[in-house]
ROLOZA-458499 format. One record per residue (C-alpha): x, y, z; residue in three letters. Coordinates in Angstrom, 1 decimal, decimal comma. Example, Ala and Ser with C-alpha at 12.3 -4.5 7.8 and 13.67 -1.06 7.14 Angstrom:
east/north/up/aa
12,3/-4,5/7,8/ALA
13,7/-1,1/7,1/SER
% end
This chain:
east/north/up/aa
91,6/114,0/117,3/MET
88,8/111,9/118,8/ALA
88,4/108,3/117,8/HIS
85,2/109,1/115,8/ALA
84,1/105,4/115,9/ILE
80,4/105,3/115,0/THR
78,2/104,5/118,0/GLN
74,6/103,4/117,4/ARG
71,7/104,6/119,6/ALA
71,8/101,3/121,5/ASN
75,5/101,9/122,4/GLY
76,9/99,4/119,9/PHE
80,2/100,6/118,5/ASN
80,8/99,9/114,8/GLU
84,3/98,3/115,0/MET
85,8/94,8/115,4/ALA
89,3/93,7/116,0/TYR
91,5/90,7/116,6/VAL
94,4/90,8/119,1/GLY
95,2/93,8/121,3/ASN
92,3/96,0/122,4/LYS
92,4/99,4/120,7/PRO
93,4/102,4/122,8/TRP
89,8/103,7/123,1/HIS
88,6/100,3/124,4/GLY
85,7/100,2/121,9/LEU
84,5/97,5/119,5/GLY
83,9/93,7/119,4/GLN
86,8/91,3/119,8/GLU
86,8/88,5/117,3/LEU
88,8/85,2/117,3/ARG
91,5/84,8/114,6/GLU
90,0/83,0/111,6/GLY
86,5/84,5/112,0/ALA
84,5/84,5/108,7/THR
83,9/87,6/106,6/ILE
80,2/87,3/107,6/GLU
81,1/87,4/111,2/GLU
83,4/90,4/110,6/TRP
80,6/92,3/108,8/VAL
78,2/91,9/111,7/VAL
80,8/92,5/114,5/ALA
82,2/95,6/112,8/ALA
78,7/97,1/112,3/GLY
79,1/97,1/108,5/MET
75,9/95,2/107,9/ASP
73,9/98,2/106,6/TRP
73,9/99,6/103,1/LYS
74,4/103,1/101,7/VAL
71,2/104,2/100,0/GLN
70,6/107,3/97,8/ARG
67,8/109,7/97,3/SER
67,2/112,7/95,0/LYS
67,6/116,1/96,5/VAL
64,4/118,1/97,0/ARG
64,1/121,5/98,7/TYR
61,3/123,8/99,8/ALA
60,4/126,7/97,5/THR
57,4/127,9/99,5/GLY
55,8/127,9/102,9/ALA
53,3/125,1/102,1/GLY
53,8/121,3/102,3/GLN
52,3/120,4/98,9/GLY
54,2/119,0/95,9/ALA
54,1/122,4/94,2/ALA
56,1/123,9/97,2/ASP
59,1/121,6/96,5/PHE
61,6/121,5/93,7/ALA
64,2/118,8/92,7/GLU
67,9/119,2/92,3/TRP
68,5/116,6/89,6/PRO
72,3/116,7/89,6/ASP
72,8/115,7/93,2/PHE
71,8/112,9/95,5/HIS
71,7/112,5/99,3/VAL
73,4/109,3/100,6/LEU
72,0/107,7/103,7/MET
72,2/104,7/106,0/ARG
69,7/102,0/105,2/SER
69,1/101,3/108,9/ASP
68,6/104,7/110,4/THR
68,1/106,8/107,3/LYS
70,7/109,2/108,8/ALA
72,4/111,3/106,0/PRO
75,9/110,5/105,1/LEU
76,7/113,0/102,3/GLY
75,6/115,1/99,4/LEU
77,1/113,8/96,1/VAL
76,7/114,1/92,4/SER
74,4/111,7/90,5/ASP
77,5/110,1/89,0/GLY
79,0/109,1/92,4/PHE
79,8/105,4/92,7/LYS
79,2/104,0/96,1/VAL
81,3/101,3/97,7/VAL
79,2/99,5/100,3/GLN
80,5/98,9/103,8/PRO
80,4/95,1/103,5/HIS
82,3/95,3/100,2/ALA
85,2/96,7/102,1/THR
85,5/93,4/104,0/LEU
84,6/91,3/101,1/GLU
87,6/92,6/99,3/PHE
89,8/90,5/101,6/PHE
87,8/87,2/101,3/ARG
90,1/85,3/98,8/ASP
93,2/86,9/100,4/LEU
92,2/85,5/103,8/VAL
90,9/82,1/102,6/GLU
93,7/81,4/100,1/VAL
96,7/83,7/100,5/ALA
97,1/83,6/104,3/GLY
96,2/87,2/105,1/PHE
94,6/87,8/108,5/LYS
92,0/90,4/109,2/LEU
93,0/92,7/112,1/GLU
90,5/95,6/112,3/THR
87,5/97,0/110,6/ALA
84,9/99,6/111,3/GLY
83,1/102,8/110,4/THR
83,8/106,4/111,4/LEU
81,8/109,7/111,7/HIS
78,4/108,0/111,7/GLY
79,3/105,7/108,8/GLY
80,7/108,4/106,4/ARG
84,0/106,5/106,3/LYS
84,9/102,9/106,8/PHE
87,9/100,6/106,5/TRP
89,2/97,1/106,8/ALA
92,8/96,1/107,6/LEU
94,6/92,8/107,3/ALA
98,1/91,6/108,1/SER
100,0/90,0/105,2/ILE
102,4/87,9/107,2/GLY
105,5/90,0/106,6/ALA
107,5/92,7/108,3/GLU
108,5/95,9/106,6/ASP
111,2/95,4/104,0/ARG
112,4/96,7/100,7/ILE
111,5/94,7/97,6/VAL
112,9/96,2/94,4/GLY
112,1/99,9/94,7/ARG
109,0/99,4/96,8/ASP
108,8/99,5/100,6/LEU
106,6/96,5/101,5/VAL
104,9/96,9/104,9/LYS
103,1/94,4/107,1/GLY
99,5/95,3/106,5/LYS
97,0/95,9/103,7/LEU
94,3/98,4/104,2/MET
91,2/99,3/102,2/LEU
89,4/102,5/103,1/ALA
86,7/104,6/101,6/THR
84,2/107,3/102,2/ALA
80,6/108,1/101,1/CYS
80,7/111,8/101,8/ASP
83,0/112,8/98,9/GLY
86,0/113,5/101,1/THR
88,3/110,7/99,9/MET
88,7/108,1/97,1/ASN
88,6/104,4/97,8/THR
92,2/103,6/98,7/ILE
93,9/100,2/98,9/ALA
97,3/100,6/100,5/LYS
100,2/98,7/102,0/ASN
100,7/100,3/105,5/VAL
102,5/99,8/108,8/ALA
99,9/101,5/111,0/GLU
97,3/99,5/112,8/ARG
94,1/101,4/112,0/VAL
91,6/101,6/114,9/VAL
90,2/105,1/114,8/CYS
90,1/108,3/112,7/ALA
93,6/109,4/113,9/ASN
95,3/106,1/112,9/THR
93,5/106,1/109,6/LEU
94,9/109,5/108,9/ALA
98,4/108,3/109,8/ILE
98,0/105,2/107,5/ALA
96,8/107,3/104,6/LEU
99,8/109,7/105,1/GLY
102,4/106,9/104,9/GLU
104,7/107,3/102,0/ARG
106,8/105,0/99,8/GLY
104,5/102,0/99,8/ALA
102,3/100,5/97,0/PRO
98,7/101,9/96,9/GLU
95,8/102,1/94,5/VAL
93,3/105,0/94,5/ARG
89,9/104,6/92,8/VAL
87,8/107,7/92,2/SER
84,1/107,5/93,0/HIS
83,5/108,5/89,4/ARG
84,5/104,9/88,6/SER
83,0/101,6/89,6/THR
85,3/99,9/92,2/PHE
86,7/96,7/90,7/ASP
88,2/94,6/93,6/ALA
90,0/92,1/91,3/ALA
91,6/94,9/89,2/ALA
92,8/96,7/92,4/VAL
94,3/93,5/93,8/LYS
96,0/92,8/90,4/ALA
97,6/96,3/90,4/GLN
98,9/95,7/94,0/LEU
100,2/92,3/93,0/GLY
98,0/90,4/95,5/VAL
95,5/88,9/93,1/ALA
94,9/85,2/93,8/VAL
95,7/83,2/90,7/GLY
95,8/79,6/89,6/VAL
98,9/77,5/88,9/GLN
99,1/73,8/88,5/GLY
95,5/73,5/89,4/GLY
96,1/75,2/92,7/GLN
94,9/78,6/93,9/ARG
97,8/80,7/95,0/LEU
98,1/84,0/96,7/GLY
100,1/86,7/95,0/GLY
103,1/88,5/96,5/THR
102,6/92,1/97,4/LEU
104,9/94,5/95,6/GLY
106,9/91,9/93,6/LEU
107,3/92,3/89,8/PRO
107,0/89,3/87,5/GLU
110,7/88,5/86,8/PRO
110,1/86,5/83,6/HIS
108,1/89,3/82,1/GLU
110,7/91,9/82,9/GLN
113,6/89,9/81,6/HIS
111,8/89,0/78,5/ARG
111,1/92,6/77,9/GLY
114,6/93,7/78,8/GLY
113,4/95,8/81,7/GLN
115,1/94,1/84,6/ALA
117,6/96,9/85,1/ASP
120,8/95,7/86,8/GLN
119,4/92,2/87,1/ARG
119,1/91,8/83,3/GLN
121,1/88,8/82,0/VAL
122,1/89,2/78,3/GLU
121,4/86,2/76,2/GLY
119,7/84,2/79,0/ALA
118,0/81,0/77,8/ARG
116,5/79,9/81,2/LEU
115,0/81,9/84,1/ALA
114,3/80,7/87,6/LEU
111,5/82,4/89,5/GLN
111,2/81,8/93,2/HIS
107,9/83,4/94,4/ASN
107,3/83,5/98,1/LEU
103,8/84,6/98,9/GLY
103,2/86,8/101,8/LEU
100,8/84,2/103,1/GLY
101,3/80,4/102,7/CYS
102,1/80,3/99,0/ALA
105,5/79,4/97,6/ALA
106,2/78,7/93,9/VAL
109,4/77,9/92,0/VAL
109,1/78,1/88,3/THR
111,6/77,5/85,5/LEU
111,1/79,5/82,3/TYR
112,6/78,7/78,9/GLY
112,4/80,1/75,4/GLN
109,8/78,4/73,2/ALA
% end
């Protein structure tokens, strides 16, 4: 499979990366710690997805009477070139390219995540962003926690918006397919029939940035909340009958570490 990285008419390739150059040699190299705004520009994700009603010719003329409208469908297009991206229903909810990177803002600024790659594919029909979470692959409970978090979506109706814990470094269409095919790790899929809620997705993955003791702390990917599970009697083999106190040691995948002692009210 070809890399499918979007290339603009001026030769600019819509991809950015930190670290090792991708196998195809394309894209803009960024320094570690670059801002989200710098990533948006360098990855070529600074355009918007626009939509237009579908009209089609019903006659040979060019007058208004020679065209009809298909009210149930819209054409999605790039704001910069007006190139078509897909034909979707009128209820299709778009996730904008810049929003894919914006998803990682608090995780990067607070929780120690580090953006690695981002870009668009197939002329902008698909786009992704990938960040390392500061941890190697390991088993946490029943979940396989891998070292990267990816958010990928499409505006041509071919895939949902997917937030997924992956091992693959995504740099092209082929590696995106590999990452999407990985099994056994936490992921959240959001249909384009629903509005994408970044905070809700991060909460489901267990990486929502919260507040404790007045400090903003990063969540821990894939870890349950032990005090909630013990209180509800759902800690499986770890359940302690008649426990009066519980100690929670929460190591964030970034820089956060919290030790909390729980007692019965």
